[in-house]
N, CA, C and O atoms as a Tinker XYZ file with bonds, in Angstrom:
   468  protein
     1  N      0.822000   -1.184000    0.000000    73     2
     2  CA     0.000000    0.000000    0.000000    64     1     3
     3  C      0.870000    1.252000    0.000000    63     2     4     5
     4  O      0.567000    2.225000   -0.692000    81     3
     5  N      1.919000    1.227000    0.755000    73     3     6
     6  CA     2.806000    2.385000    0.841000    64     5     7
     7  C      3.515000    2.634000   -0.488000    63     6     8     9
     8  O      3.750000    3.784000   -0.861000    81     7
     9  N      3.857000    1.555000   -1.206000    73     7    10
    10  CA     4.542000    1.725000   -2.489000    64     9    11
    11  C      3.651000    2.385000   -3.530000    63    10    12    13
    12  O      4.123000    3.230000   -4.291000    81    11
    13  N      2.379000    2.022000   -3.581000    73    11    14
    14  CA     1.487000    2.632000   -4.569000    64    13    15
    15  C      1.234000    4.093000   -4.242000    63    14    16    17
    16  O      1.090000    4.909000   -5.153000    81    15
    17  N      1.175000    4.446000   -2.946000    73    15    18
    18  CA     0.998000    5.837000   -2.563000    64    17    19
    19  C      2.220000    6.660000   -2.931000    63    18    20    21
    20  O      2.090000    7.781000   -3.422000    81    19
    21  N      3.399000    6.117000   -2.700000    73    19    22
    22  CA     4.634000    6.810000   -3.053000    64    21    23
    23  C      4.750000    6.953000   -4.565000    63    22    24    25
    24  O      5.208000    7.984000   -5.057000    81    23
    25  N      4.339000    5.926000   -5.304000    73    23    26
    26  CA     4.377000    5.973000   -6.757000    64    25    27
    27  C      3.413000    7.042000   -7.288000    63    26    28    29
    28  O      3.744000    7.772000   -8.223000    81    27
    29  N      2.233000    7.130000   -6.694000    73    27    30
    30  CA     1.259000    8.138000   -7.130000    64    29    31
    31  C      1.768000    9.543000   -6.834000    63    30    32    33
    32  O      1.563000   10.453000   -7.637000    81    31
    33  N      2.421000    9.731000   -5.709000    73    31    34
    34  CA     2.965000   11.046000   -5.387000    64    33    35
    35  C      4.135000   11.393000   -6.300000    63    34    36    37
    36  O      4.322000   12.560000   -6.645000    81    35
    37  N      4.910000   10.416000   -6.689000    73    35    38
    38  CA     6.058000   10.671000   -7.556000    64    37    39
    39  C      5.624000   11.029000   -8.968000    63    38    40    41
    40  O      6.304000   11.806000   -9.638000    81    39
    41  N      4.491000   10.474000   -9.443000    73    39    42
    42  CA     4.055000   10.756000  -10.805000    64    41    43
    43  C      3.218000   12.028000  -10.895000    63    42    44    45
    44  O      2.974000   12.521000  -11.996000    81    43
    45  N      2.773000   12.568000   -9.767000    73    43    46
    46  CA     1.987000   13.801000   -9.789000    64    45    47
    47  C      2.909000   14.977000  -10.138000    63    46    48    49
    48  O      4.071000   15.000000   -9.731000    81    47
    49  N      2.389000   15.940000  -10.884000    73    47    50
    50  CA     3.240000   17.088000  -11.236000    64    49    51
    51  C      3.573000   17.916000  -10.012000    63    50    52    53
    52  O      2.748000   18.107000   -9.119000    81    51
    53  N      4.778000   18.393000   -9.995000    73    51    54
    54  CA     5.218000   19.220000   -8.878000    64    53    55
    55  C      4.692000   20.635000   -9.073000    63    54    56    57
    56  O      4.635000   21.118000  -10.204000    81    55
    57  N      4.308000   21.310000   -7.992000    73    55    58
    58  CA     3.843000   22.691000   -8.152000    64    57    59
    59  C      4.970000   23.600000   -8.614000    63    58    60    61
    60  O      6.140000   23.368000   -8.309000    81    59
    61  N      4.603000   24.623000   -9.344000    73    59    62
    62  CA     5.584000   25.561000   -9.865000    64    61    63
    63  C      6.115000   26.432000   -8.725000    63    62    64    65
    64  O      5.369000   26.829000   -7.831000    81    63
    65  N      7.373000   26.710000   -8.772000    73    63    66
    66  CA     7.963000   27.569000   -7.757000    64    65    67
    67  C      7.579000   29.020000   -8.034000    63    66    68    69
    68  O      7.269000   29.382000   -9.169000    81    67
    69  N      7.601000   29.837000   -6.999000    73    67    70
    70  CA     7.179000   31.220000   -7.127000    64    69    71
    71  C      8.065000   32.003000   -8.092000    63    70    72    73
    72  O      7.565000   32.833000   -8.852000    81    71
    73  N      9.350000   31.756000   -8.073000    73    71    74
    74  CA    10.252000   32.478000   -8.966000    64    73    75
    75  C      9.970000   32.207000  -10.427000    63    74    76    77
    76  O     10.031000   33.123000  -11.247000    81    75
    77  N      9.666000   30.982000  -10.765000    73    75    78
    78  CA     9.398000   30.683000  -12.164000    64    77    79
    79  C      8.048000   31.244000  -12.589000    63    78    80    81
    80  O      7.892000   31.639000  -13.744000    81    79
    81  N      7.067000   31.289000  -11.688000    73    79    82
    82  CA     5.797000   31.924000  -12.025000    64    81    83
    83  C      6.028000   33.393000  -12.348000    63    82    84    85
    84  O      5.458000   33.926000  -13.300000    81    83
    85  N      6.853000   34.030000  -11.563000    73    83    86
    86  CA     7.177000   35.446000  -11.796000    64    85    87
    87  C      7.815000   35.624000  -13.166000    63    86    88    89
    88  O      7.493000   36.578000  -13.874000    81    87
    89  N      8.699000   34.736000  -13.547000    73    87    90
    90  CA     9.360000   34.853000  -14.853000    64    89    91
    91  C      8.360000   34.701000  -16.001000    63    90    92    93
    92  O      8.404000   35.456000  -16.972000    81    91
    93  N      7.467000   33.729000  -15.886000    73    91    94
    94  CA     6.468000   33.545000  -16.933000    64    93    95
    95  C      5.540000   34.751000  -17.037000    63    94    96    97
    96  O      5.161000   35.154000  -18.136000    81    95
    97  N      5.179000   35.316000  -15.908000    73    95    98
    98  CA     4.293000   36.483000  -15.933000    64    97    99
    99  C      4.998000   37.709000  -16.506000    63    98   100   101
   100  O      4.369000   38.522000  -17.184000    81    99
   101  N      6.277000   37.848000  -16.244000    73    99   102
   102  CA     7.029000   38.962000  -16.826000    64   101   103
   103  C      7.118000   38.805000  -18.342000    63   102   104   105
   104  O      6.930000   39.773000  -19.079000    81   103
   105  N      7.402000   37.599000  -18.804000    73   103   106
   106  CA     7.457000   37.353000  -20.252000    64   105   107
   107  C      6.094000   37.615000  -20.884000    63   106   108   109
   108  O      6.006000   38.214000  -21.956000    81   107
   109  N      5.034000   37.165000  -20.220000    73   107   110
   110  CA     3.688000   37.386000  -20.730000    64   109   111
   111  C      3.357000   38.870000  -20.800000    63   110   112   113
   112  O      2.785000   39.336000  -21.785000    81   111
   113  N      3.712000   39.604000  -19.767000    73   111   114
   114  CA     3.449000   41.048000  -19.764000    64   113   115
   115  C      4.251000   41.761000  -20.852000    63   114   116   117
   116  O      3.735000   42.666000  -21.509000    81   115
   117  N      5.499000   41.364000  -21.045000    73   115   118
   118  CA     6.322000   41.982000  -22.098000    64   117   119
   119  C      5.749000   41.711000  -23.480000    63   118   120   121
   120  O      5.696000   42.608000  -24.321000    81   119
   121  N      5.319000   40.472000  -23.717000    73   119   122
   122  CA     4.708000   40.151000  -25.012000    64   121   123
   123  C      3.430000   40.949000  -25.228000    63   122   124   125
   124  O      3.169000   41.428000  -26.331000    81   123
   125  N      2.638000   41.088000  -24.172000    73   123   126
   126  CA     1.402000   41.844000  -24.301000    64   125   127
   127  C      1.689000   43.314000  -24.602000    63   126   128   129
   128  O      1.020000   43.919000  -25.439000    81   127
   129  N      2.676000   43.883000  -23.926000    73   127   130
   130  CA     3.021000   45.290000  -24.157000    64   129   131
   131  C      3.576000   45.481000  -25.563000    63   130   132   133
   132  O      3.260000   46.473000  -26.220000    81   131
   133  N      4.394000   44.550000  -26.031000    73   131   134
   134  CA     4.913000   44.643000  -27.403000    64   133   135
   135  C      3.768000   44.590000  -28.408000    63   134   136   137
   136  O      3.752000   45.357000  -29.371000    81   135
   137  N      2.817000   43.697000  -28.193000    73   135   138
   138  CA     1.655000   43.618000  -29.070000    64   137   139
   139  C      0.810000   44.872000  -29.024000    63   138   140   141
   140  O      0.321000   45.332000  -30.056000    81   139
   141  N      0.633000   45.431000  -27.832000    73   139   142
   142  CA    -0.171000   46.641000  -27.690000    64   141   143
   143  C      0.501000   47.830000  -28.363000    63   142   144   145
   144  O     -0.158000   48.608000  -29.051000    81   143
   145  N      1.809000   47.974000  -28.170000    73   143   146
   146  CA     2.540000   49.068000  -28.818000    64   145   147
   147  C      2.510000   48.901000  -30.339000    63   146   148   149
   148  O      2.331000   49.875000  -31.070000    81   147
   149  N      2.684000   47.680000  -30.808000    73   147   150
   150  CA     2.624000   47.441000  -32.244000    64   149   151
   151  C      1.257000   47.733000  -32.825000    63   150   152   153
   152  O      1.153000   48.258000  -33.933000    81   151
   153  N      0.202000   47.399000  -32.088000    73   151   154
   154  CA    -1.149000   47.652000  -32.573000    64   153   155
   155  C     -1.444000   49.147000  -32.646000    63   154   156   157
   156  O     -2.068000   49.614000  -33.599000    81   155
   157  N     -0.999000   49.890000  -31.649000    73   155   158
   158  CA    -1.291000   51.320000  -31.600000    64   157   159
   159  C     -0.428000   52.108000  -32.578000    63   158   160   161
   160  O     -0.888000   53.094000  -33.155000    81   159
   161  N      0.819000   51.684000  -32.770000    73   159   162
   162  CA     1.740000   52.496000  -33.564000    64   161   163
   163  C      1.744000   52.173000  -35.054000    63   162   164   165
   164  O      2.160000   53.018000  -35.847000    81   163
   165  N      1.313000   51.021000  -35.456000    73   163   166
   166  CA     1.374000   50.641000  -36.876000    64   165   167
   167  C      0.088000   50.979000  -37.602000    63   166   168   169
   168  O     -0.983000   51.037000  -36.999000    81   167
   169  N      0.203000   51.200000  -38.898000    73   167   170
   170  CA    -0.951000   51.503000  -39.733000    64   169   171
   171  C     -1.336000   50.334000  -40.639000    63   170   172   173
   172  O     -2.462000   50.287000  -41.134000    81   171
   173  N     -0.434000   49.408000  -40.860000    73   171   174
   174  CA    -0.697000   48.280000  -41.736000    64   173   175
   175  C     -1.664000   47.319000  -41.061000    63   174   176   177
   176  O     -1.449000   46.932000  -39.913000    81   175
   177  N     -2.720000   46.930000  -41.754000    73   175   178
   178  CA    -3.750000   46.081000  -41.159000    64   177   179
   179  C     -3.232000   44.692000  -40.805000    63   178   180   181
   180  O     -3.648000   44.121000  -39.798000    81   179
   181  N     -2.341000   44.146000  -41.606000    73   179   182
   182  CA    -1.795000   42.813000  -41.313000    64   181   183
   183  C     -0.974000   42.858000  -40.034000    63   182   184   185
   184  O     -1.079000   41.955000  -39.205000    81   183
   185  N     -0.167000   43.881000  -39.863000    73   183   186
   186  CA     0.636000   44.024000  -38.643000    64   185   187
   187  C     -0.272000   44.212000  -37.432000    63   186   188   189
   188  O      0.019000   43.699000  -36.352000    81   187
   189  N     -1.360000   44.939000  -37.605000    73   187   190
   190  CA    -2.291000   45.133000  -36.497000    64   189   191
   191  C     -2.928000   43.812000  -36.081000    63   190   192   193
   192  O     -3.081000   43.549000  -34.888000    81   191
   193  N     -3.297000   42.989000  -37.034000    73   191   194
   194  CA    -3.868000   41.681000  -36.701000    64   193   195
   195  C     -2.825000   40.765000  -36.062000    63   194   196   197
   196  O     -3.146000   40.004000  -35.150000    81   195
   197  N     -1.589000   40.834000  -36.530000    73   195   198
   198  CA    -0.529000   40.034000  -35.905000    64   197   199
   199  C     -0.270000   40.474000  -34.469000    63   198   200   201
   200  O      0.026000   39.648000  -33.606000    81   199
   201  N     -0.380000   41.757000  -34.218000    73   199   202
   202  CA    -0.187000   42.252000  -32.847000    64   201   203
   203  C     -1.311000   41.787000  -31.925000    63   202   204   205
   204  O     -1.069000   41.502000  -30.752000    81   203
   205  N     -2.537000   41.708000  -32.441000    73   203   206
   206  CA    -3.616000   41.166000  -31.610000    64   205   207
   207  C     -3.378000   39.693000  -31.315000    63   206   208   209
   208  O     -3.672000   39.231000  -30.213000    81   207
   209  N     -2.853000   38.952000  -32.276000    73   207   210
   210  CA    -2.520000   37.542000  -32.031000    64   209   211
   211  C     -1.423000   37.419000  -30.981000    63   210   212   213
   212  O     -1.452000   36.507000  -30.156000    81   211
   213  N     -0.460000   38.329000  -31.007000    73   211   214
   214  CA     0.600000   38.331000  -29.998000    64   213   215
   215  C      0.024000   38.594000  -28.609000    63   214   216   217
   216  O      0.469000   37.999000  -27.628000    81   215
   217  N     -0.957000   39.478000  -28.524000    73   215   218
   218  CA    -1.598000   39.735000  -27.232000    64   217   219
   219  C     -2.398000   38.523000  -26.761000    63   218   220   221
   220  O     -2.434000   38.238000  -25.564000    81   219
   221  N     -3.041000   37.802000  -27.686000    73   219   222
   222  CA    -3.733000   36.560000  -27.322000    64   221   223
   223  C     -2.753000   35.532000  -26.760000    63   222   224   225
   224  O     -3.042000   34.865000  -25.766000    81   223
   225  N     -1.601000   35.413000  -27.401000    73   223   226
   226  CA    -0.607000   34.443000  -26.935000    64   225   227
   227  C     -0.042000   34.816000  -25.570000    63   226   228   229
   228  O      0.240000   33.942000  -24.750000    81   227
   229  N      0.122000   36.108000  -25.329000    73   227   230
   230  CA     0.601000   36.555000  -24.019000    64   229   231
   231  C     -0.409000   36.204000  -22.929000    63   230   232   233
   232  O     -0.031000   35.759000  -21.845000    81   231
   233  N     -1.672000   36.402000  -23.217000    73   231   234
   234  CA    -2.700000   36.035000  -22.240000    64   233   235
   235  C     -2.718000   34.525000  -22.021000    63   234   236   237
   236  O     -2.937000   34.062000  -20.901000    81   235
   237  N     -2.490000   33.764000  -23.075000    73   235   238
   238  CA    -2.433000   32.311000  -22.941000    64   237   239
   239  C     -1.270000   31.846000  -22.082000    63   238   240   241
   240  O     -1.414000   30.917000  -21.288000    81   239
   241  N     -0.122000   32.485000  -22.237000    73   239   242
   242  CA     1.041000   32.134000  -21.404000    64   241   243
   243  C      0.743000   32.401000  -19.937000    63   242   244   245
   244  O      1.089000   31.593000  -19.075000    81   243
   245  N      0.103000   33.525000  -19.648000    73   243   246
   246  CA    -0.238000   33.842000  -18.261000    64   245   247
   247  C     -1.235000   32.834000  -17.699000    63   246   248   249
   248  O     -1.099000   32.401000  -16.555000    81   247
   249  N     -2.224000   32.462000  -18.484000    73   247   250
   250  CA    -3.211000   31.485000  -18.012000    64   249   251
   251  C     -2.576000   30.125000  -17.745000    63   250   252   253
   252  O     -2.893000   29.475000  -16.749000    81   251
   253  N     -1.691000   29.699000  -18.620000    73   251   254
   254  CA    -1.033000   28.407000  -18.420000    64   253   255
   255  C     -0.091000   28.462000  -17.228000    63   254   256   257
   256  O      0.018000   27.485000  -16.487000    81   255
   257  N      0.590000   29.581000  -17.028000    73   255   258
   258  CA     1.480000   29.705000  -15.869000    64   257   259
   259  C      0.692000   29.631000  -14.567000    63   258   260   261
   260  O      1.104000   28.939000  -13.636000    81   259
   261  N     -0.430000   30.330000  -14.488000    73   259   262
   262  CA    -1.250000   30.258000  -13.283000    64   261   263
   263  C     -1.852000   28.872000  -13.100000    63   262   264   265
   264  O     -1.967000   28.378000  -11.978000    81   263
   265  N     -2.237000   28.250000  -14.210000    73   263   266
   266  CA    -2.787000   26.905000  -14.135000    64   265   267
   267  C     -1.763000   25.917000  -13.597000    63   266   268   269
   268  O     -2.091000   25.062000  -12.774000    81   267
   269  N     -0.550000   26.030000  -14.051000    73   267   270
   270  CA     0.516000   25.156000  -13.569000    64   269   271
   271  C      0.891000   25.456000  -12.115000    63   270   272   273
   272  O      1.214000   24.549000  -11.349000    81   271
   273  N      0.844000   26.722000  -11.751000    73   271   274
   274  CA     1.190000   27.115000  -10.386000    64   273   275
   275  C      0.188000   26.555000   -9.383000    63   274   276   277
   276  O      0.577000   26.076000   -8.318000    81   275
   277  N     -1.102000   26.613000   -9.716000    73   275   278
   278  CA    -2.129000   26.134000   -8.797000    64   277   279
   279  C     -2.508000   24.677000   -9.028000    63   278   280   281
   280  O     -3.399000   24.165000   -8.350000    81   279
   281  N     -1.848000   23.992000   -9.977000    73   279   282
   282  CA    -2.129000   22.585000  -10.305000    64   281   283
   283  C     -3.600000   22.378000  -10.641000    63   282   284   285
   284  O     -4.230000   21.430000  -10.174000    81   283
   285  N     -4.130000   23.272000  -11.449000    73   283   286
   286  CA    -5.516000   23.211000  -11.868000    64   285   287
   287  C     -5.530000   23.309000  -13.393000    63   286   288   289
   288  O     -4.844000   24.156000  -13.966000    81   287
   289  N     -6.300000   22.455000  -14.044000    73   287   290
   290  CA    -6.290000   22.397000  -15.506000    64   289   291
   291  C     -7.302000   23.350000  -16.143000    63   290   292   293
   292  O     -7.471000   23.339000  -17.363000    81   291
   293  N     -7.964000   24.157000  -15.353000    73   291   294
   294  CA    -8.973000   25.062000  -15.904000    64   293   295
   295  C     -8.348000   26.103000  -16.826000    63   294   296   297
   296  O     -8.903000   26.398000  -17.884000    81   295
   297  N     -7.217000   26.656000  -16.448000    73   295   298
   298  CA    -6.543000   27.649000  -17.292000    64   297   299
   299  C     -6.080000   27.058000  -18.606000    63   298   300   301
   300  O     -6.176000   27.702000  -19.651000    81   299
   301  N     -5.576000   25.828000  -18.560000    73   299   302
   302  CA    -5.122000   25.171000  -19.794000    64   301   303
   303  C     -6.299000   24.900000  -20.724000    63   302   304   305
   304  O     -6.181000   25.039000  -21.942000    81   303
   305  N     -7.418000   24.519000  -20.154000    73   303   306
   306  CA    -8.617000   24.287000  -20.959000    64   305   307
   307  C     -9.101000   25.587000  -21.588000    63   306   308   309
   308  O     -9.508000   25.608000  -22.750000    81   307
   309  N     -9.057000   26.663000  -20.824000    73   307   310
   310  CA    -9.484000   27.955000  -21.340000    64   309   311
   311  C     -8.574000   28.426000  -22.464000    63   310   312   313
   312  O     -9.037000   29.072000  -23.403000    81   311
   313  N     -7.288000   28.112000  -22.381000    73   311   314
   314  CA    -6.342000   28.491000  -23.439000    64   313   315
   315  C     -6.687000   27.785000  -24.750000    63   314   316   317
   316  O     -6.524000   28.364000  -25.824000    81   315
   317  N     -7.154000   26.556000  -24.675000    73   315   318
   318  CA    -7.562000   25.846000  -25.895000    64   317   319
   319  C     -8.703000   26.595000  -26.574000    63   318   320   321
   320  O     -8.714000   26.736000  -27.797000    81   319
   321  N     -9.663000   27.076000  -25.784000    73   319   322
   322  CA   -10.756000   27.853000  -26.363000    64   321   323
   323  C    -10.266000   29.187000  -26.919000    63   322   324   325
   324  O    -10.731000   29.619000  -27.974000    81   323
   325  N     -9.347000   29.838000  -26.237000    73   323   326
   326  CA    -8.793000   31.104000  -26.724000    64   325   327
   327  C     -8.055000   30.884000  -28.045000    63   326   328   329
   328  O     -8.174000   31.698000  -28.961000    81   327
   329  N     -7.298000   29.793000  -28.152000    73   327   330
   330  CA    -6.595000   29.502000  -29.404000    64   329   331
   331  C     -7.568000   29.218000  -30.538000    63   330   332   333
   332  O     -7.313000   29.595000  -31.682000    81   331
   333  N     -8.673000   28.562000  -30.234000    73   331   334
   334  CA    -9.689000   28.302000  -31.255000    64   333   335
   335  C    -10.303000   29.603000  -31.749000    63   334   336   337
   336  O    -10.480000   29.794000  -32.953000    81   335
   337  N    -10.625000   30.487000  -30.831000    73   335   338
   338  CA   -11.182000   31.786000  -31.212000    64   337   339
   339  C    -10.150000   32.595000  -31.999000    63   338   340   341
   340  O    -10.500000   33.276000  -32.963000    81   339
   341  N     -8.887000   32.524000  -31.594000    73   339   342
   342  CA    -7.837000   33.266000  -32.297000    64   341   343
   343  C     -7.654000   32.742000  -33.719000    63   342   344   345
   344  O     -7.416000   33.524000  -34.640000    81   343
   345  N     -7.764000   31.437000  -33.904000    73   343   346
   346  CA    -7.637000   30.878000  -35.253000    64   345   347
   347  C     -8.796000   31.320000  -36.136000    63   346   348   349
   348  O     -8.595000   31.659000  -37.303000    81   347
   349  N     -9.999000   31.319000  -35.590000    73   347   350
   350  CA   -11.155000   31.783000  -36.365000    64   349   351
   351  C    -11.034000   33.273000  -36.680000    63   350   352   353
   352  O    -11.372000   33.707000  -37.781000    81   351
   353  N    -10.555000   34.047000  -35.721000    73   351   354
   354  CA   -10.364000   35.481000  -35.941000    64   353   355
   355  C     -9.298000   35.731000  -37.003000    63   354   356   357
   356  O     -9.431000   36.651000  -37.810000    81   355
   357  N     -8.249000   34.926000  -37.009000    73   355   358
   358  CA    -7.193000   35.095000  -38.013000    64   357   359
   359  C     -7.711000   34.777000  -39.409000    63   358   360   361
   360  O     -7.352000   35.459000  -40.369000    81   359
   361  N     -8.545000   33.759000  -39.535000    73   359   362
   362  CA    -9.106000   33.415000  -40.841000    64   361   363
   363  C    -10.028000   34.526000  -41.349000    63   362   364   365
   364  O     -9.968000   34.899000  -42.521000    81   363
   365  N    -10.872000   35.049000  -40.473000    73   363   366
   366  CA   -11.750000   36.146000  -40.878000    64   365   367
   367  C    -10.961000   37.421000  -41.178000    63   366   368   369
   368  O    -11.291000   38.153000  -42.112000    81   367
   369  N     -9.930000   37.682000  -40.393000    73   367   370
   370  CA    -9.114000   38.875000  -40.625000    64   369   371
   371  C     -8.382000   38.787000  -41.953000    63   370   372   373
   372  O     -8.284000   39.781000  -42.673000    81   371
   373  N     -7.870000   37.622000  -42.283000    73   371   374
   374  CA    -7.181000   37.464000  -43.560000    64   373   375
   375  C     -8.145000   37.682000  -44.729000    63   374   376   377
   376  O     -7.792000   38.331000  -45.714000    81   375
   377  N     -9.342000   37.148000  -44.623000    73   375   378
   378  CA   -10.337000   37.364000  -45.676000    64   377   379
   379  C    -10.699000   38.840000  -45.781000    63   378   380   381
   380  O    -10.860000   39.362000  -46.885000    81   379
   381  N    -10.829000   39.511000  -44.652000    73   379   382
   382  CA   -11.154000   40.935000  -44.661000    64   381   383
   383  C    -10.013000   41.760000  -45.250000    63   382   384   385
   384  O    -10.258000   42.706000  -46.000000    81   383
   385  N     -8.786000   41.417000  -44.925000    73   383   386
   386  CA    -7.636000   42.145000  -45.460000    64   385   387
   387  C     -7.549000   41.970000  -46.970000    63   386   388   389
   388  O     -7.260000   42.932000  -47.682000    81   387
   389  N     -7.792000   40.771000  -47.469000    73   387   390
   390  CA    -7.767000   40.542000  -48.919000    64   389   391
   391  C     -8.858000   41.360000  -49.599000    63   390   392   393
   392  O     -8.622000   41.956000  -50.649000    81   391
   393  N    -10.057000   41.391000  -49.003000    73   391   394
   394  CA   -11.153000   42.170000  -49.568000    64   393   395
   395  C    -10.830000   43.660000  -49.571000    63   394   396   397
   396  O    -11.074000   44.346000  -50.563000    81   395
   397  N    -10.288000   44.157000  -48.478000    73   395   398
   398  CA    -9.949000   45.570000  -48.406000    64   397   399
   399  C     -8.830000   45.938000  -49.375000    63   398   400   401
   400  O     -8.855000   47.017000  -49.968000    81   399
   401  N     -7.860000   45.060000  -49.539000    73   399   402
   402  CA    -6.765000   45.338000  -50.472000    64   401   403
   403  C     -7.277000   45.395000  -51.908000    63   402   404   405
   404  O     -6.798000   46.201000  -52.706000    81   403
   405  N     -8.237000   44.553000  -52.237000    73   403   406
   406  CA    -8.785000   44.571000  -53.593000    64   405   407
   407  C     -9.567000   45.843000  -53.881000    63   406   408   409
   408  O     -9.649000   46.277000  -55.030000    81   407
   409  N    -10.143000   46.445000  -52.843000    73   407   410
   410  CA   -10.953000   47.648000  -53.063000    64   409   411
   411  C    -10.112000   48.909000  -53.223000    63   410   412   413
   412  O    -10.415000   49.735000  -54.084000    81   411
   413  N     -9.070000   49.080000  -52.423000    73   411   414
   414  CA    -8.305000   50.328000  -52.470000    64   413   415
   415  C     -6.824000   50.145000  -52.763000    63   414   416   417
   416  O     -6.088000   51.131000  -52.776000    81   415
   417  N     -6.362000   48.936000  -52.996000    73   415   418
   418  CA    -4.966000   48.657000  -53.311000    64   417   419
   419  C     -4.014000   49.142000  -52.222000    63   418   420   421
   420  O     -2.866000   49.479000  -52.511000    81   419
   421  N     -4.476000   49.179000  -50.982000    73   419   422
   422  CA    -3.634000   49.610000  -49.874000    64   421   423
   423  C     -4.115000   48.943000  -48.592000    63   422   424   425
   424  O     -5.301000   48.652000  -48.434000    81   423
   425  N     -3.183000   48.707000  -47.687000    73   423   426
   426  CA    -3.539000   48.156000  -46.386000    64   425   427
   427  C     -3.315000   49.170000  -45.272000    63   426   428   429
   428  O     -3.233000   48.799000  -44.101000    81   427
   429  N     -3.217000   50.427000  -45.623000    73   427   430
   430  CA    -3.031000   51.485000  -44.641000    64   429   431
   431  C     -4.335000   51.695000  -43.873000    63   430   432   433
   432  O     -5.384000   51.927000  -44.475000    81   431
   433  N     -4.267000   51.614000  -42.557000    73   431   434
   434  CA    -5.450000   51.753000  -41.729000    64   433   435
   435  C     -6.042000   53.151000  -41.780000    63   434   436   437
   436  O     -7.243000   53.315000  -41.569000    81   435
   437  N     -5.224000   54.166000  -42.056000    73   435   438
   438  CA    -5.718000   55.537000  -42.117000    64   437   439
   439  C     -6.659000   55.731000  -43.297000    63   438   440   441
   440  O     -7.603000   56.517000  -43.209000    81   439
   441  N     -6.418000   55.032000  -44.397000    73   439   442
   442  CA    -7.301000   55.161000  -45.554000    64   441   443
   443  C     -8.660000   54.514000  -45.304000    63   442   444   445
   444  O     -9.640000   54.832000  -45.978000    81   443
   445  N     -8.712000   53.604000  -44.332000    73   443   446
   446  CA    -9.966000   52.923000  -44.032000    64   445   447
   447  C    -10.648000   53.493000  -42.788000    63   446   448   449
   448  O    -11.572000   52.878000  -42.256000    81   447
   449  N    -10.207000   54.647000  -42.326000    73   447   450
   450  CA   -10.835000   55.230000  -41.145000    64   449   451
   451  C    -12.253000   55.696000  -41.432000    63   450   452   453
   452  O    -13.107000   55.691000  -40.545000    81   451
   453  N    -12.498000   56.094000  -42.652000    73   451   454
   454  CA   -13.872000   56.407000  -43.059000    64   453   455
   455  C    -14.305000   55.349000  -44.061000    63   454   456   457
   456  O    -13.579000   55.042000  -45.006000    81   455
   457  N    -15.465000   54.808000  -43.852000    73   455   458
   458  CA   -15.901000   53.657000  -44.641000    64   457   459
   459  C    -16.906000   54.057000  -45.732000    63   458   460   461
   460  O    -17.815000   53.288000  -46.045000    81   459
   461  N    -16.753000   55.221000  -46.296000    73   459   462
   462  CA   -17.631000   55.620000  -47.380000    64   461   463
   463  C    -17.053000   55.203000  -48.719000    63   462   464   465
   464  O    -15.837000   55.165000  -48.905000    81   463
   465  N    -17.946000   54.890000  -49.646000    73   463   466
   466  CA   -17.679000   54.626000  -51.040000    64   465   467
   467  C    -16.428000   53.980000  -51.323000    63   466   468
   468  O    -16.117000   53.716000  -52.484000    81   467
């Protein structure tokens, strides 16, 4: 009985240490800030969509880090849904960018600020 209990404890994942959680959160925050700065400062629609994807990935890293820290799989499950939504958003964004490029031959966001004619 003692051997099976020891075996079960040995195969269970070890909780994440506080220092490594801090490192993952710092990386996640840096990625999010880079994505936010890129989204605000760029005019190209493709770059803006890529920056939103970078922000999605940063949020996913934070969720997985917290999930691993608390030994709970809820964050990892939520990341799967976020990735699914991000993939659908990327497909729609690519179709929209192709449509917009065909209409005005430019991907500059400033030219699309007014949606007339």
